[in-house]
N, C-alpha and C positions, 0 to 999 in steps of 0.2 A: 334725412337718412333713416329715421325710425320707421317711416312708412315704407321705404324701399326694403328695409330688413324684414318687416312683417309680411310684405307682399311676396318677397322671394321665398321666405320660409313656408308660407302656405302653399305656394306653387310647387315647392320641391320637398314637401313633407316626407313622401315615400323614400326619396333619395337620402334624406337626412337620417330618418329612422333606421333604414337598412344599413347604412354606413356605420351608424353608431352601434347597432347590434353586432356587426362584425368586429368592431373595435373592442367591445366588452368581452365577447367570446374569446378573442385572441389573447387578451391580457388576463382572463379569469384563472387559467392554471397557475401562472406565475404569482398572481396575487394570493392564491391559496397556499403556495409553497414559500412565499416570501419570509425570510428569516428575521427581518428587523424593520423598524419604522422607516429608516432611511431608504432602504430598498423599496418599500411600499410606496413612499413618496415619489420616487423616481418613476414607478409604474403609473402612478396617477398623472404625473406630468406627461408621460408617454401617451396616456389615454387622451389628454387634451390635444396633443399633437396629432394623434390619429383622427380625431374628430374634425380637426381643421384642415388636414391635408387634402381630403377629397374635394374640398371646395375649390381648389385651384389646380390639383394634379392627381389624376387617377393612377398614373404610372408610378409616382412616388408612393402613393398610398398602397398600391399593390406590392411594391418592393418591401415596405415595412411589414405588411401583413404576412407575406410569405416568409420573410426572415424570422419574425418573432414566433410564428407557428412551428417552424422547423426547430428553433431554439427550445420551444416548449417540450418537444419530444426528448431532447437531450437532457435538459435541466430537470424535467419531470421524472425521467428514469432515475437519475441520481437521487432526487429528493425522495422518491418512493422506496428505493432499495437501500440507500446509504445515509440518508439524512442530508439536510440542506442547512446546516447550522450557520454557514457563512455563504454569502452569494459569490462563491468562487469555485468553479469547477475545473480550474487549471490542473490540479493534481490528477483528476480523473481523466482528463484529456491526455495527460502524459502517459498514464498507464494504458489507455486505449490505443494510442498511436505507437507506443514503443514496446508493447508486449510481444512475446513470441507468437507465432501463428497458432500453435497448439493451445496456448493459454487463451487467446482471443476466441477460438472456436469453443472451448470449454465454457468460457464466460457466457457466450451467447446461449449455449445449451441450458445453463443453470440459472441465469439471471434475467432472461427475457420472458415475461409471463403475461397473463391476461391483462394486468394493469397497463403494461406497455402497449399491448394491442388496443386497449380502450383509448389510451391517450393518442396513439397514432390515428385511430379512427376519428376521434374528436377533432384533431388538427386538420385532417383532410376534409372533414365535413365543413369546417370553417373556410377552407380554401375553395370548396365547392360553392359556398355562399358568396365568396369573393368573385368567382367566375360568373355566377348569376348576376351579381351587382354590376359587374363591368359590361355584361352583354345586354342587360334589359333595363338598366336605370340610367337616366341622363339628368342633367340639371341646366338651369338657365341663370346661374348665379352671376352677378356682376359686383354688387356691393359686398356680398359675402366672400367673393373671391379675393377682394382687396383686404378685407378684415382677416380672413383665414391666413393669407400670406404674411400679414403683419404679425399676427399672434404667433405663427410658426417661427418667424425670424426672431421675435422678441424672446420666446422661450429658449431657443437654441443659444442666443447670446447670453441669457441669464444663467443657463446651466453651464456654459463654457467658463464662467468665472467662479463656479462652485469649486470647493477644495478637492472634490473627487470628480473630474470631468466625466461626462456621460459615457465617453468611449472606454472608461476604465471600470464601468459597472455593468453587470449582466442584466439583460442579454446582449447589450451592445458590445461588450468586451469579448464575446465568444470568438469572433474571427481573429482578433489580435492574439488571443491566447493560443488558438490553433497554430497561428503563424510562428509564435515564439517557440512552441513545442517542436514543430517541424524543423525550424531552423536550428534549434539546439541539438536535434538528433544527429546533425552532421558536425557537431563540435566535440565529439567524444575524444578525439586526439588531444584537445587542449587540456582536458582533465588528466589524461595520462601523463602528458609532458610536464604539467605543473607539479604533480606529485613525484614523478621520477626525478625531476631536478632537485626537489627538496630532499628526497630520500638519499640521493647520491651525495649530498653534503652533510648527512648526519654523522656525527662523531660517534664511532662504535665504542661502547663500554662493555667489555666482555666480563661474564660472570666467573666466579671462582669455580673451577672444574669439580671440586668436591661437593658443590651444591647441586650438580647436574645428576640427579639420582635415577632418572628415567632414560631408558634406551628408546622407547617408542611412546610418543605422545599423540593421541588420536582425539581430535575435536570433531564431533558430529553435530553439524548445525541443522536442526530440524526445521520443518516448515508448517506453520499453522497448527501447532500442537497445543491443545488446551489440557493442562494437567488434571483438570477435574474429570477428564475422560480416561484417566490412567488408573488402573487398579493399584499401582504403586503409591498413588496419592489418595487411595480410599474409594475409588469408583467401584460400583457394585458389579460390573462385568469384568471378567478376567482378560483385560486388554493388554496387560504387560507381564505375562508369565515369566519371561526371561529375567527382566529387571527385578521382579519380585523375588525370584529364586536367588539372584545375585545378592540381594540385600541380606539374605540369611548368612552370607559369608562374613559379614561385618567389615567388608572392604568397600561397600558401596555407600556413599554419603548422599543423602537425599535432602536437597535444599529448598527453602521457601524463597521464591524469586519472582520478579516481574520483568517483562520486556520493556525497554525504553520507548518503543513506538509500536504502532499497529500497521506499519508498512515495511516490507522487506528491503526496499531500496534505501531506507534510512537505518533500519535496525542493525543490519549486518555491519555496515561501516562504523556505527557507534559501538557495537560489541567488540570489534577487533582493532579499533584505533583509539586515540585520545579524544575523539569527538564525543560530545555528550548532549543531553537533551537541550540544554540552554546555550550551547555553543557548538553548532554542528559544522557549518561550512568551513570556517577559518581553521578549526582544530583538525578537521579531516584533511584539508589540503596541506597542513603543516604537521603531520605526524605519519609515521609508517605504521603498518599493521603488525600484529604479533608475528606474522610469517617472517618479516625482515629481522625482527629481534631474535627469533630462533635460528634463522640462517646465519646471523652474525655470531652465534654461539655454537658453531660446529654441528648444527642439526641440518640434515638434508630435508628440505621442505617440499610438500605436495599440496596442491589445491585440486581436488577432484570433485566435480560438480555434475549432478544430474539435472541441473537447471540450465536454461538458455542464456546465451550472452548476446544481447541485442541492444544496440543504441544506448542512449543516455539512461534509459530505465535501469540498465545494469552496468553502466560505465564505471560508477564508483566501486561497485563490487568487482568488476573485471580488473580495474586498476590495482586492487589488492591481490586478486588472484595471480596476476603476473609478477608479483613480488616473490612468488615461490620458485624454487628450482625447477619444478615440473608442474605444468598446468594442463588440466584436461577437462573439457566440457562435453558431456555426453549428448546434450540436446542443443543443436545449433539451428534453432528456428525450424525444426521439423514440424510437420502437420500433426504428428502424434507424439505425445510425451512417452518416455520409457519408464518402466517400473524401476524402483531403486536397486534391484539386484544387478543392474548394469554397473553400479559402483563395485559390487563384489567381483564381477567379471574382470574389471580393470585391475583391482587389487591383486587378484590371483595371477594376472599376467606379469606382475612386478616380481623380480627376483628377490629372494631373501637377502637382506642387506645387513651387514654387521655394524654399519654406521648408526649413529643416533639419528632418528627420523621423527619429524613432526608432520602429521597429516591434518588437513582441514577438509572434511567431507561435507559437501552441501547437498542434501537430499531433497527430493520432492515431498516426502513426508505425507502430510495430510492436506496438501493444496487441493482446493476444489478443481475438478470434479472428483469427489472422494471415491466413487465406484471404480475409477481408473487408477487408483493409487495402490492397489493390492492385487494379488493373484488369488483366484478362487480356491485353489488347493490349500492355501494357507489361511483362509478366511475363518474368523471366529463365528460369523453368521454365514452359512452357506447360501441361504436364500433370503436376502435382505427384504424387509418389509417397509423400511423408511430410510430417510437420509441420516438419521442418528446411528443406525446400525451400520450403514456404509462408512460413516466417519469412524466409528469404533473399529471397523475392519482395517481402516488405514492406520490407526494407532497400533493395532495388533501386528500389522505387517512391518511397521517401523521397528517394533520390538524384536521381530524375527531378524531384520537387517542388523540390528545392534548385536544380536547373539552371534551372527556369522562373523561380524567384524571382531568381536571379542575372541571367538575361537581361533581366528587367524593369528592374533597377537598375544594370547593369554600366557604363553610361556616366556615372554619377554618381561623386562622390568617396565611395567605398563602403567600409563596414566590415560584413562579413557573418560572422556567428558561428553555428555549429551545435553543439549539445550535447544530451544526453539527460537526462531527470529521473532515471532509474535504468537499470540493465541488465536482463538477462533470462536465465533458465536455459533453454537450448534443448537438448533431448535427445529421442531417440525414445521414451523411457519417461516423461519428465516435462518440464514446461515451466512458466514463469511467474516471478513475483517475489513478495516478501513472505514468504519462508520464515523460520522461527524454530526453531533457529538458522539464520542466513543463510549464503549461499555467496558466494564472490568474484564469480561471474558476475553477481550482482545489482548490482554496483558498478562494473564495468568498462565505462565509457561513452566514446563519442567526444567529442572537444572539438577543434574546428578553427576557425581564424580566417582569413578572406580580407580583404586590404586592397590596394586598387589605388593607395593613397597611401603614400609612404615614411614610416614611423613608427618613430622610434628607441625609443619606449616599447614597441612591440610586439616589436621585436628584443630588448629588454632582458628582457621577460617570457619570451620563447622561450628565452633563455639560462638564465634561472632554472629553467625546467622540466627542464633537463639535470641539475639537482641531485637530482631525485626527482619522483615524481608529485604533481600538484596535487590537493588535496581541494577540490571545487567549492563547499564551504560559503562560500567567499569570492569566488564568481563575480561578484557585484555590484561588488565592489571592483576586480576585474580589468577588467571592461568599462568602468567609469567612468574608470579610470586610463588605459587605452588611448585612450579617446575624448577625454580632455583635460578632462573636467568635474570631475575630482578629481585633486589632485596627490599624494595619499597612497596608496602602494602597499601593499596588504595581501594577502599570499598565504598560503594554508594548505598546509602540507606534512603535515598531521596524518594519522595512520593510523587515527584513531577514526571509526567510522561508526555510524549509528543503524539499528536493525532494527525494523521494524513501527511502533514508537512511541518517544517520547523517553526512556522509562525503560530501554530496552535498548541499551546501548553495547558495541560489539565492536571488537577490533583487526583491521583489515583484513588485515594481514600474516600473522595467525595463522589466517585463514579458509582453507578449501579450495575448489577448484573442484568443481562438482557432477560426480559420476562415475556 
């Protein structure tokens, strides 16, 4: 057999070397991005398989090479832009499949660059080599064919007994994850029904009316706002002239706080329900949002959103939105997102109501693409030179939106709260949120409260904040306590934050700012 092996190898050297070269080039990108030794070991095993497959099947070899090269483009993009701390791109697939059309278009505009084009070119170059290999190279293997098939079978059997089957590890898990995400997209009703059933069975505990000191409660949930780009928090550009002027009235409380996560689809449910960083799913499904609690205490409730409502990506948010008496979504998967003054237009159409009212306003804020988040006539920088100035303009426009909301309700007994779902990395070289591993910038959010009514509970909360930063995983408790509908004060000083999805927990204090 040894002589046969030597004879076959020398006779088919070109075929062997060219097939091996294609295998190396195919796995090279993922080896460079591989986040841990286990994943690297899988790729080495995959290389052994790739080298053996063409000895007995060119078709199978071609399928593997094409599939892995296409996976390289997807995994490489995520690794280059967002980090590849774990070999799991399922959360990214969720966002890609289930985002509104306008968000997908803006993402492509902002986050597809020369690195992606280089990776795509490299992958298609490898596929061109594969085409050349199939067309111009043949073999006369006999002994090698038997050995190759045996090695291939043995490796597959060995891997199948491993605690993490090969089908659950990337790149081989990519099709399964795509299927899971697509299938889940059509299960939105199950989320709604589960929460609706629970909420309908909640025993209502009504607050003492004497504690309900506000007639209008407005919660503005911002998007991607980094407090370090707000002059209110010491930024060197005048991005928040309204909030800064309001602070002089001694009725604006400026808090030090962090967001519980760096993803909208988890942060808003955590902010508004009993869900928290360490117990997301069970607590979310088994708690109502603050909207229901206010509604049960004689407040007319509104959810007014300038963000889209699409599929599972927003189903948890939508299930809370429809707890309100009135629910309005301005962007229903349109090709172009609207500026946040659409919220003002909707508010102006509402008749003045003498009832107690609670509004949850979900704005686009500073969601990328920043240049599309403001109107030129209100811009701080009229002709922007870079993405930082565009982002600052979006912060400045949010400040304008807040001023208009304030003006509409300022003559009422008013509680006005502004916070952001998560922060944002803003840098001339990189920007965004949802990195893994994460950065501090993604959690440093504004949290401000205005009250034109003297409120000892608010003063108490403000003093508590001097002990350390708040983790807004208990925001629902804070707003309900201040408003008087709940007498139980729950404040989180936790440094634990979620990154991308619930399985990834980090210590905020140990994170670094993006450099």
